[in-house]
FIVEXVEX-224429 format. One record per atom (N, C-alpha, C): z, y, x. Coordinates in steps of 0.2 Angstrom, whole numbers, plus 5000, padded with zeros to 4 digits. Example, Ala and Ser with C-alpha at 12.3 -4.5 7.8 and 13.67 -1.06 7.14 Angstrom:
503949725066/503949785062/503949845066/503549895064/503649955068/503950005064/
end
This chain:
534453534638/534453484642/533753514648/534053524656/533453544659/533253464663/532553454663/532253394667/531953434674/531853384678/531753404685/531153344688/530953354690/530553284693/530853264700/530653184701/530853144703/530553134710/531153144717/530953124721/530953084725/530753074731/530853014736/531452984739/531953024739/532653024739/533052984734/532852994728/533152954722/533052904722/532352854725/532352784726/532452754732/532752774737/532852744743/533552794743/534052764742/534852784742/534752794750/535252844751/535252864757/535752814762/535652784766/536152734771/536652784777/536452844777/536652884783/536052914789/536052944791/535652984795/535352924800/534752954802/534252904805/534752884813/535052954816/535452954822/536252884819/536352884816/536852854814/536552764814/535952754811/535852674811/535852674817/535352724822/535152684830/535752684832/536452724831/537052704836/537152634834/537352624826/537352554824/537152504829/536552494829/536252454831/536252434841/536452484842/536552494850/537452474850/537752484844/538552454845/538352374845/537752344842/537852264840/537852244848/538352184850/538352144855/537652104858/537452094862/537152044863/537151984866/536851924865/537251844864/536951834871/537651794876/537451804882/537051724883/536951714888/536451644892/536851594889/537451594889/537951554888/537851514881/538051584877/538051574870/537251524866/536751564870/536051554868/536051484868/536251444874/536351384877/536451334874/537251354873/537451334865/537151324860/536951374858/536551364850/536051324851/535551314855/535151274857/535351204856/535951204859/536251124858/536351104853/536651154849/536851144842/536251124839/535751154839/535151154834/534851084837/534951064842/534550994843/535050934840/535850944841/536250904838/535950894833/535650954827/535850964820/534950904820/534150904824/533750884823/533850794823/534150774830/534450724832/534750694826/535050724824/535650694818/535250684811/534850734809/534350724804/533750684804/533550694811/532650654814/532850594820/532950544819/533150504823/532350514827/532550474835/531750474838/531450424835/531350364831/531150304831/530950334822/531150404819/530850394812/531750384807/531550404801/532150394797/532150324795/532750304793/532650224791/532750234783/532550164780/532650154772/532050124770/531850104766/531250104761/530750134762/530850194761/530150234759/530250294763/530550284772/530350324775/529950334781/529350274780/528650284783/528650264789/529150204789/529150174797/529050124796/528750084803/528550024803/529049974805/529049934805/529549874806/529349854812/528849834816/529049834823/528549894827/528449894832/528149944834/527349924834/526949994833/526249974835/526149964838/525449904840/525249874847/524449864843/523849894845/523349884845/522949844852/522549794848/522149764852/521549794857/521749774865/521049804868/520349804865/519949854867/519349824864/518849814872/518449764868/518049744874/517249774872/516849794877/516049814874/515649794879/515049794878/514549794883/514349854885/514049874891/513949944893/513549984889/512949944885/512749994881/513150034874/513749974873/514150004867/514750074870/514850054877/515250114882/514950174882/514250154883/513750234884/513650254878/513650234873/513750274867/514450294864/514750254867/515650284864/515650354868/515350334875/515450384883/514750424884/514550444881/513750474883/513750514890/514450544891/514250574897/514250564905/514450474905/514550454909/513950434915/513850434920/513250434923/513550394930/513050344933/513150324939/513250384943/513650344950/513850404955/513350404961/512750344960/512450354964/512650294974/512050294978/512250264983/512650284987/512750354987/512850404995/512450454995/512750485000/512150535005/511750505010/511950445010/511750425018/511050365018/510650385023/509950355022/509350415019/508750375017/508250405017/508350435009/508250495008/508150535003/507550524999/507450494994/506950454989/506850514985/507150544981/507150574974/507650604969/507450594964/508150614960/508250554956/508950544953/508950494948/508950504943/508650504938/508550514933/509150524926/509650474927/509950474923/510750524923/510850534929/511250584931/511050654934/510350654938/510250704939/510350714946/510750694949/510850704957/510250664961/510150664967/509950644973/509950584975/509650534976/509450474979/509350454984/509750424987/509650394996/509650334995/509250325000/509250235001/509050215008/509550165010/509450125019/509750055017/509450005016/509649955015/510049925021/509949935028/510549935031/511349975031/511350015029/511950065026/512150025022/511850025016/512149965011/512349905012/511949865017/512349815018/512849805023/512949845026/513549865029/514049875027/514049925020/514649935015/514649895011/514249845012/514449775007/514149765002/513649834998/513249834993/513049794991/512549784995/512049714995/512249645000/511749604999/511949545002/511449525009/510849565009/510249555012/509749635012/509649635017/509249695018/508549705014/508349645012/507749615009/507449655004/506849705001/506749724995/506049694990/506049704985/505549684981/505249744978/504449774978/504149814975/503549814969/503649794964/503249764958/502949844955/502449854953/502149894949/501449904948/501049914941/500449914937/500149954944/499449934944/499149964949/499150064946/499150114951/498950184949/499950224948/500350174948/500950224945/501250244951/501050254957/501450274963/501850214968/501650154966/502250104969/501950124978/501350114979/501150114987/501250174991/501250234987/501650304990/502350284990/502650254987/503550244988/503750194993/503150154996/503350125002/502950155007/502550195006/502550225013/502950295013/503450315009/503750355008/504350345012/504450275010/505150235013/505050235021/504550215021/504450185028/504350245033/503850295031/503850365037/504650395037/504950405032/505450445031/505850405035/505950325036/506450295040/506450305046/505750325048/505550335056/506050395059/506050435055/506650495057/507450475059/507550415055/508450385057/508250325062/507750335067/507650265073/507150205069/507250195065/506650135062/506250115062/505950065065/505150065067/504750015061/504150035060/503649995054/503149955057/503349895055/502749845058/502349825049/501749835049/501349795044/500849745047/501149685047/500849635048/500049635045/499749645042/499049615035/499049685032/498449735032/498449765028/497649755026/497549735020/497049695019/496449755016/496949815013/496449865011/496249935017/496649935021/496649975028/497050065024/497350065018/497750105019/498350125023/498750085027/499150115032/498650135038/498050115039/497950155047/498050225048/497950255042/497950335044/498750355044/499150315040/499850345039/499950335049/499850255051/500350255058/499850275061/499350305064/499150385067/499250415065/499650455059/499850515059/500350505061/501050465061/501650455063/501750445071/501050465074/501050435082/500950365084/500950315076/500850245078/500150205081/500250145079/499450125080/499250105075/498550085074/498150045070/497750005073/497649925074/497449895076/496849865072/496249855072/495949835068/495449785070/495349725065/495349655068/494549655062/493949615065/493349615060/492849675060/492349655057/492049725056/491549735063/491449705069/491349705075/491749735079/492349735078/492849755081/492949695086/493049735095/493049685098/493849665102/494349685095/495049675095/494949585094/495449545099/495649485096/496349475096/496749455094/497449415093/497349325095/497949315097/497949255100/498749245096/498749195089/499349185087/499949145090/499749115096/500049075099/500549115105/500349185106/500649185112/501449195111/501849195116/502449185119/502849215115/502649295116/503149345115/503649375118/504049415118/504649415121/505149365120/505449365128/505849315127/506649325127/507149295125/507849325125/508149315133/508249345136/508449345141/509249295139/509649295136/510049225134/510249155133/509149165132/509149075131/509149045140/509148995139/508848955146/508248935145/508048895152/507248865150/507148795143/507748775143/507748705138/507548745130/508048795132/508348815123/507148855122/507448905128/506548945125/505848895124/506048835128/505448795125/505548775120/506048755118/506248715111/505948775103/506048835106/506248875102/505448905100/504948905106/504248915106/503948865103/504148795104/503748745101/504048725094/504448765090/504548745084/504148805080/504148885084/503948925081/503148905079/502848885086/502148875085/501748805081/502648745078/502248715075/502148735068/502748765066/503048795061/502248845058/501948885063/501348905062/500548875059/500648815064/500048775066/499948735059/500548725058/500548665051/500548705046/500648785044/500648815040/499848825038/499448835043/498848855043/498448785043/498648765044/498148685042/498448655033/498848665032/499048655025/498748695020/498548765022/498248815018/497448805018/497048785024/496748765026/496348715022/496748655021/496648585019/496748605010/497348645008/497448655001/497948574999/498148565003/498648505001/499248505009/499848465005/500348455011/500148415017/500248415025/499948355028/500448295027/499948245029/500348175029/500648165036/501148105036/501548095043/500848105049/500448065047/499948035054/499848125056/499748145052/499248215053/499848255057/500448235055/500948295057/500848265066/500848195067/500948165074/500348195077/499648195074/499148215077/499348295079/499448315076/499448375077/500048415081/500748375083/501248395087/501048375094/500448325095/500348295102/499648345105/499348375100/498948435102/499248475104/499548505099/500048565102/500448555110/500848505108/501048485117/500648475121/499948445121/499548455125/499248515129/499148565123/498948625124/499448675128/500148655126/500548695130/500648675138/500648615137/500648585145/500048625150/499348645147/499048655151/498848725151/499348785148/499348845147/500148875145/500348915149/500748955146/500748995140/500248995137/499749045131/499449005129/499548955127/498848905122/498348955117/498048925115/497448945111/497348925105/497048915099/496948885094/496348845097/495948865100/495248805102/495548765107/496048785110/496448715114/496748675108/496948695103/497448625100/496848615094/496248615093/495848605089/495348555093/495248565100/494848525106/495448445106/496048475107/496448405107/496548365104/496348395096/496448355088/495948315088/495448345090/494548295091/494548245095/494848265100/494848245108/495448225111/495948185109/496648185112/496548155119/496948185122/497048155130/497548105132/498248115129/498548075129/498848035124/499347985125/499247925118/500147935116/500247905112/500947915109/501047845107/501647825107/502047755106/501847755099/501347695096/501147675090/500447695087/500147735094/499647795092/499147795097/498847765098/498447765105/497947855104/497547845108/497047895108/496447915103/496347845100/495947845096/496147845088/496447835089/497247835081/497247915080/497547945086/497648015086/497248055083/496348035085/495848085084/495548045077/495847995074/495647975068/496148025062/496548015065/497148045062/497048135060/497048135066/497048225067/496448265064/495848215063/495248235062/494948275058/495248255049/495248325044/495548385047/496348385048/496648445052/496148485056/495848455059/495348485065/494848525061/494548495057/494048515056/494148595048/494748555046/495048645043/495248695048/495348685052/495748735058/495148765061/494748735061/493948755065/493748815064/493848825054/493648885053/493848975056/494448955060/494849005061/494449025069/494248975071/493949005077/493148985079/492748965072/492048985071/491748995065/491149005065/491049035058/491249105056/491349125050/491349205047/492149215052/492549185054/493049205057/492949205065/492549195068/492449185075/492649265079/492749265085/493049325088/493749355088/494149315081/494649345079/495349315083/495249275082/495749215085/495849155087/495149145092/495049095097/494949115103/495249165106/495549165112/496349195116/496249215122/496949265124/496749345118/497349375118/497449425113/497149465121/496649525117/496249585119/496749635118/497249645114/497749715113/498249675115/498749735115/499449725119/499949755111/500449735110/500749755104/501249795108/501349855107/501849905111/502649905105/503149875107/503649865103/503949955101/503749985106/504150055107/503750095101/503150085097/502850145094/503250155088/503250205085/503650215076/503250155072/502750145072/502350115067/501750075068/501650005069/500849975072/500749945063/500049955062/499749905058/499249865060/499049815057/498549775059/497949785050/497549825052/496949845047/496649775047/496549735041/496149695040/495549695034/495649785034/494949795029/494449775030/494249765036/493349745038/493249655036/493849605035/493749565034/493649535027/493049505026/493049495017/493049415016/493149405013/492949325010/493749305003/493749235003/494149224997/494749234999/495349234994/496049234996/496549184999/496149144999/496549085004/496149095010/495449135011/495449145019/495749225023/495849265018/496249315019/497149315020/497149245017/497949245018/498149205025/497449155027/497549135032/497449185039/496949225037/497249275043/497749325044/498049335038/498649385038/499149315040/498949265040/499549235044/499549225051/498949225053/498849225061/498949275064/498949365059/498949425062/499749405062/500249405054/500949425057/501149385062/500949325064/501249265067/501249315074/500649345075/500649375082/501249445083/501149475077/501649535077/502249495076/502449445074/503149435072/503449405079/503049395084/503249345090/503749395093/503649465091/503849535096/504449555092/504549535082/505049545082/505749495083/505749445086/506349405089/506549445093/506249505098/506549535105/507349555103/507749535106/508349545106/508649625104/508149685109/508249745108/507849765104/507349725099/507049785094/507249825090/507949835088/508149865084/507949875077/508349905073/507949905065/507349915062/506949885060/506249865060/506249875048/505849895049/505449865041/504849825043/504449785041/504149745040/503749735032/503049765032/502849775025/502449725024/502349695018/501849645016/501649675011/501049715010/500749755005/500149705003/500049704996/499749654993/499849564995/500549554994/500849514995/500749444990/500349474986/500149424982/499549354985/499449384989/498849354989/499149294994/499749294999/500049265001/500449214999/500849244993/501149174989/500849154985/500149134986/499749084983/499549024986/499749044991/499748974997/500248954998/500548904994/501448874996/501548855002/501048825008/501348835015/501648905018/501248955014/501249015020/501849045015/502049025011/502549045006/503249025010/503348965012/503748935016/503948975021/503148985025/503449025032/503849095030/503649115024/503849185022/504649185022/504849135018/505549105015/505949115022/505649085027/506149075032/506049125037/505849165035/505649245038/506149275035/506349285029/506749315024/507449295026/507549235027/508249205029/508349245036/508149245039/508149275045/508249345047/508149395040/508249455041/508749485047/509349475043/509949485046/509949485054/509849405055/509949425062/509449445068/508849455064/508449505067/508449585067/508749605061/509049665059/508149695056/507849665053/507349685050/507549685041/506949755038/507149745031/506449695028/506349665025/505449665023/505649675016/504849725017/504649735008/504249705007/504249685000/503749634996/503349664990/502549694991/502549744987/501949684984/502149694977/501649644971/501549694966/501049664961/500649704955/501349694948/501549614948/501749604945/502449554945/502949524941/503349464944/502749394942/502449424937/502149344934/501849314942/501649354947/501149334951/501649254952/502249274953/502649204956/502449134952/502249164946/502049094941/501549074944/500849104946/500149094949/500249034956/501049034958/501148984965/501348904961/501048874964/501148794961/500948774953/501448714953/501548714945/502248724944/502348724937/502948734934/503448684937/504048694938/504348624941/504348624949/503648614951/503448614957/503948634963/503748604971/504448634975/503948724977/503348724976/503048804978/503348844973/503548814966/503648864964/504348894963/504848834966/505448854967/505448874974/504948904979/505348924983/504848994982/504449024978/504249084974/504849134974/505249084968/505849094964/506349114969/506349074976/506949094981/506649134984/506149164986/505949214989/506349294984/506149294978/506349334976/507049344973/507449284973/508149284972/508349324981/507949304986/508449324993/508149424996/507849444988/507949524989/508449544985/508949584988/509449614985/509249674982/508849694985/508549764980/507849774979/507849754972/507149744967/506949814963/506349844967/505949904964/505549874957/505649894951/505149904948/504649944944/504249964945/503850034942/503550004934/503050034932/503050004923/502749964927/502849944918/502449834920/502149874910/501649824911/501349834905/501849784898/501749804891/502249784889/502149694889/501649684888/501649584888/501949574896/502149604900/502449584906/503349584907/503449654900/504349684900/504749614899/504649574894/505049524893/505049484900/504649464903/504649404907/505149414914/504949514915/505449554920/505949534918/506049574912/506749574911/507349514913/506949444910/507249394912/507249374920/506949394921/506849364930/507549394934/507449464933/507749514936/508449524933/508649494928/509249484922/509649554921/509049594918/508849674916/509349664908/509749704907/510149734901/509449774895/509849754889/509349794886/508949864884/509649894889/509249974890/508749984896/508949954901/508349934906/508049904904/507949874901/507249824899/506849884893/507049924892/506849984888/506350024890/506750024895/506450084901/505950064903/505550004906/505149984909/504349994907/504249994900/503550024897/503450084895/504150134896/504150204898/504150244903/504150214911/504350244914/503550264918/503750334917/503050374920/503050354928/502350384930/502050374936/502450414941/502650364948/503350394951/503850364950/503950354945/504850324942/504850234942/505350234944/505650184945/506250164943/506350074941/507050054939/507350024946/507450044950/508050004953/508549974954/508549904955/509149864955/509449844963/509849884962/510149884969/510849824970/510849764971/511349704969/511349734962/511949744960/512049744953/512249804949/511949854951/511849924949/511249964949/511149974943/510349994943/510250064941/509650094942/509550164943/508850174940/508750224937/508050244936/507750314941/507450324945/507450354951/506550384950/506550454951/506050494950/506050504958/505450474961/505050474968/504850544968/505150594973/504650644976/504550664981/503950684982/503350664987/503250734990/503150764997/502950834996/501950814996/501950884997/501250884998/500750865003/501050865008/500650825014/500750755014/501450745012/501250665010/500950625004/500850674999/500350664995/499550664995/499350695000/498850695004/498550635007/499150635013/499050565017/499050525013/499450495008/499650455004/498950424999/498650464998/498150464993/497850404992/497850344987/497550294988/496850304983/496950354980/496250364973/496050424974/495750424981/495350474980/494550464979/494350414978/493650404974/493450404967/494150404965/494150404958/494150454953/494250514959/494150584958/493450624958/493350654955/492750704954/492850744961/492150764963/492250814970/492350864969/493050884973/493250924974/493650934968/493850894964/494450894960/495150884964/495650934964/496150944967/496650864966/497050864971/497750804971/498150824966/498350784960/499050814959/499550764959/500050804961/500850744962/501050694956/
end
């Protein structure tokens, strides 16, 4: 028997030649589109027949008897921020003054109280700025003021106790009026100011008398350290009326003279009674026209308020004394400037109260400030109140007193609240007064220099103020604390 080696053909049975196989495949007809559609429909029928839309029925089908319904979930912003960590506030828009960078979203942050009031974001244009010393709140205030000039706003600083705004006012083409320290400048806080052409003679005289009565009454209460009694109000009204009859621009010396020596009588009060009732008020107000304040408010004004200038500041840095004295000086100076604020064509203006804690310690002056806060929308002004901490409000009056309520009301009339770094001991009270969330409260002690928590209406932002080198050089308030030749750091 002969044996041979197996070849590949022994394992693969021949099925015809390769050419024959290709020809057989080519002869197989392809299905038409109609046949494919029918096949797909049949497959869908099979699926529908064996897998119903709501699943199979039966005890072991794994279907619920009722449709699954999950309750909606509600959570605080802290919880939502953890569930959706990549959400951030969209900002206030691009209209207004560029302030800096939004630390939460990374975008630019712009602010303009008049635009936000127009859009309904805030209910009034007033602002509060609080922060410890050396954290940049003064630099922010000056940036807001000077950058707003480019948008057609004007800036008034009714009282600058440290003289920090004088260089800023001159740099932008404005004026800084210095009082005290040998200066010959004198202001009459009873100046009538510009008259509204829409008012007739009776309306104008009534408005002017009311404005002067509120000013002199505030000064008298501040000087006395107590509210006026009814007979003192009567004596003061009689003196103001007599001074207004003598001159169209009465002065404080006229009022004091008529308090000491009344020239007219009133029903129920003759000249002797008026002199007795107004004696304490006259001697308390005499400090404004004699002694350490002589030459400031004891005659007609020697300077003119130019409302067309971009910035006007009253420099009170040369006046030294107690907080009560400084507050009275700031009140007289601001009254002289505020007479121009009532001009109907004054436009939109910032009115900046730096070191406002001095004013807030005087309840009578605080009430006068609150009336201006209420009139801000009608006057087209935005008041900026600058303090160190919100606990300054607790220094006003006793707990539960009317003065304390006025201080709280002043805070409530600020739709925008800007808080720079606060001491740890102040954090809880600040968070309570502003209604901050736990996340916002945790930010306060950790804010760096130039960073602030902005509460604009009901919305919150952490903003890093961005200042140019020229601004930093102009706004610097700590030059004397650095070694000679040391560079300024932004």
